[in-house]
C-alpha positions in Angstrom: 18.8 13.0 22.0 18.2 11.8 19.7 18.5 12.9 15.9 16.0 12.5 12.9 16.0 9.1 10.5 19.1 9.7 8.2 17.9 10.0 4.4 19.4 10.1 1.8 16.8 11.7 -0.7 18.5 9.2 -3.7 15.6 6.5 -5.0 15.2 7.6 -8.4 11.2 7.5 -10.0 11.8 4.3 -11.6 12.2 2.6 -7.8 9.2 4.1 -6.8 6.8 3.0 -9.4 8.4 0.0 -9.1 7.3 -0.3 -5.9 3.9 1.2 -6.7 3.8 -1.0 -9.5 4.0 -4.0 -6.4 2.5 -2.4 -4.0 -0.8 -2.5 -5.9 -0.1 -5.7 -7.2 -0.2 -7.3 -3.2 -3.3 -4.8 -2.6 -4.9 -7.0 -4.9 -3.8 -10.1 -3.7 -5.1 -9.3 -0.5 -8.6 -8.7 -1.6 -8.5 -11.8 -3.5 -7.8 -13.8 -0.5 -9.8 -12.0 0.8 -12.9 -12.9 -1.3 -12.1 -16.7 -1.2 -11.9 -16.2 2.7 -15.1 -14.9 2.7 -16.4 -17.7 0.1 -15.5 -20.1 2.8 -16.5 -18.9 6.3 -12.7 -17.9 6.7 -13.4 -14.6 9.1 -9.4 -15.2 10.7 -8.5 -15.2 7.1 -10.8 -12.2 6.0 -9.8 -10.2 8.9 -6.3 -10.6 8.4 -6.7 -10.0 4.2 -8.5 -6.5 5.4 -6.4 -5.6 7.8 -3.8 -6.3 4.7 -5.5 -4.7 1.9 -6.4 -1.3 3.9 -2.5 -1.2 4.6 -2.1 -1.3 1.4 -4.1 1.3 0.1 -2.5 3.4 2.3 0.2 2.8 0.8 -0.7 3.1 -2.9 -2.5 6.4 -2.4 1.3 7.3 -0.6 3.6 6.8 -3.9 0.8 7.9 -5.3 1.0 11.6 -4.1 4.7 11.3 -4.4 4.4 10.7 -7.9 2.5 13.6 -8.3 -0.6 12.0 -9.9 -3.5 13.6 -10.6 -6.1 13.7 -8.1 -5.0 12.2 -5.7 -4.7 14.1 -2.2 -2.4 14.4 0.5 -2.6 11.3 1.7 -3.0 12.5 5.9 -6.0 14.5 4.5 
């Protein structure tokens, strides 16, 4: 029988803030990539960019929730 994941719970707030910053930056890059692909009528590129942008929106929301940012609801609601 398998046990659950091993977690250390030793991330600092600074590490979480840094991850949030990186995820936000990457999310914005995917948004820019989407717009470039849209201008070039690159539908496959648009799909990839939209998918990655949406995934990172979830990451950003979860990290903001973890940090207790005001106005951010539970990411699973």
